[in-house]
N, C-alpha and C positions, 0 to 999 in steps of 0.2 A: 109897370107891375113886376117885370123880371128883375129890375135893379133892386127894388124893395125886397123881393124874395131873396136875392143874392146877399144883400147886406144883412138881412135878418138871419139867414143861415150862418153867415160868418160870425155874427154876434153870438148866436147860440153856441157855436163851436168854441168861441173864446171863453164863454162863461163855463162851459163844461170843462175846458182845459184848466181854468182857474180853480174850479171845484176839485178836480182830480189832483191838482198840485198841492193841496192843503196837507200839511203835516200836523196832525192834531196830537197834543199832549194833554191828557185830562187834568184840569185844574191849573194849568199854566198857560194862560192866554198869550203873554208876551213871548214866552219860549216857543209857542206854536207859530207865532207871527215871524219871529226871527228865523226859525228853522225852515219855514215855508219859503221865505225870500232867499235864503242861502241855497236851498234845494233848487228853486227855479233858476237861479243864476248859474248853478253848477251843471244843470242838465240841459240848459238852453243850447250850448254849443254842440252837444250830441244831436239834438233835434235839428238844429240848423244844418249840420253836416250831412245827416241822413236825407234831409229835404233837398239839399243841393245836389247830392248824388242822384236822387230820383229824378229831379228836374233835368239834370244833364243827360240822363239816359232817355227821358222822354223827348228832349230836344233833338237828340241824335235820331230817334225813331221817326218823329213827326216832321223834322227839318224846320221847325219854328219854335220860338220860345213861348211857353204858356203865359197867359196874362198874370199880373200880380195877384189878382183875387184868387185865381186857381192855385197859385203857388202858396199863398197864405193859408188857404183851406188845406192843402196838402201838408204844410207845416203843422197845422193844428191837429190833423188826424194822426200824423206820426207822433206828435207830442202826447196826445191822449192815449194812444196805444202804449207808449213807453211809460207814461204816468200810471196806467193801470197796473202794469207789472211791478213798477217800483213802489206803488201804494200797497200792493199786497205784501211785498217784502217788508215794508215799514210796519204794517199791521202785525205781521207774524213776529217781527223783532220786538215790538212793544209788548206783545202778549207772551213772550217767552217761548214761542213755538219753534224758533230757529236757534 
């Protein structure tokens, strides 16, 4: 039961990350898809670097490396937080508020 719950929470985080990464341009579906992929590939190193720093700090504090599933969850949480901020910036840029 615990592994099913763990896999399900990881899948939900992945879906939320994918939804937060979408860059939508009204009326231009292909442009939206291309910009989303470019955005995800350009932001992934930042998310990965932040996750590695956090995992290194946790490893120093606890004296053992966290399991891969917890590291993946941490990556997705960091990515969702960053995507929320970048998504707001994209929205305001599209609507001319910035």
